[in-house]
C-alpha positions in Angstrom: -29.8 -12.7 -5.2 -27.0 -14.6 -3.6 -23.4 -13.7 -3.0 -22.3 -17.2 -4.0 -24.6 -18.6 -6.5 -24.6 -21.4 -9.1 -24.6 -20.6 -12.8 -28.4 -20.6 -12.8 -28.6 -18.2 -9.8 -29.6 -20.7 -7.1 -27.6 -20.8 -3.8 -24.8 -23.3 -3.6 -25.2 -26.3 -1.3 -22.4 -26.7 1.3 -20.9 -29.4 -0.8 -21.1 -27.4 -4.0 -19.5 -24.4 -2.4 -16.7 -26.5 -0.9 -16.1 -28.1 -4.2 -15.9 -24.7 -6.0 -13.6 -23.4 -3.3 -11.2 -26.4 -3.7 -11.1 -25.9 -7.5 -10.4 -22.2 -7.0 -7.5 -22.9 -4.6 -5.9 -25.2 -7.2 -6.5 -22.8 -10.0 -4.7 -19.9 -8.2 -2.0 -22.1 -6.6 -2.9 -21.5 -3.0 -3.3 -24.6 -0.9 -3.1 -23.2 2.7 -6.0 -20.7 2.5 -9.4 -21.0 4.1 -12.6 -19.2 3.4 -12.6 -17.6 6.9 -9.2 -16.0 6.0 -11.3 -13.6 3.9 -13.5 -12.7 6.8 -10.5 -12.3 9.1 -8.9 -9.9 6.5 -12.1 -7.9 6.3 -12.4 -7.6 10.1 -8.7 -6.6 10.3 -9.2 -3.9 7.8 -12.4 -2.7 9.5 -10.7 -2.4 12.8 -7.9 -0.4 11.2 -10.4 2.0 9.5 -13.1 2.2 12.1 -11.9 0.7 15.4 -12.8 -2.4 17.4 -16.5 -1.5 17.8 -16.9 -1.1 14.0 -15.2 -4.5 13.4 -17.3 -6.2 16.0 -20.5 -4.8 14.4 -19.4 -5.8 11.0 -18.6 -9.4 12.2 -21.9 -9.5 14.0 -20.1 -10.7 17.1 -21.7 -10.4 20.6 -18.3 -10.1 22.2 -15.3 -8.0 21.2 -13.1 -11.0 22.3 -14.5 -13.0 19.4 -13.6 -10.2 17.0 -10.1 -10.0 18.5 -9.6 -13.7 17.9 -10.1 -13.1 14.2 -7.7 -10.2 13.9 -5.0 -10.5 16.6 -2.6 -12.7 14.6 -3.2 -10.9 11.4 -2.7 -7.3 12.4 0.5 -5.7 11.2 1.8 -2.1 11.4 1.8 -0.2 8.2 4.9 1.9 7.7 5.9 4.6 5.3 8.9 3.9 3.1 12.0 6.0 3.8 12.7 7.2 0.3 
């Protein structure tokens, strides 16, 4: 089983995946988005929930510095509304 598979269940080639990704971006109207943005979002959420060590393990990074490169520009403070 593959996370990103063709219609017949085989893995995508690099070119096939890139082609599908381009079509998806056009379909949803997002031109400035990259596949690694999804990874960065996941690692940002992981750090928020479980800390830097958890995010580093999830990203399979040897160095926490590598993990921080993914998340440092995407991290925002979550605030409660003042109702």
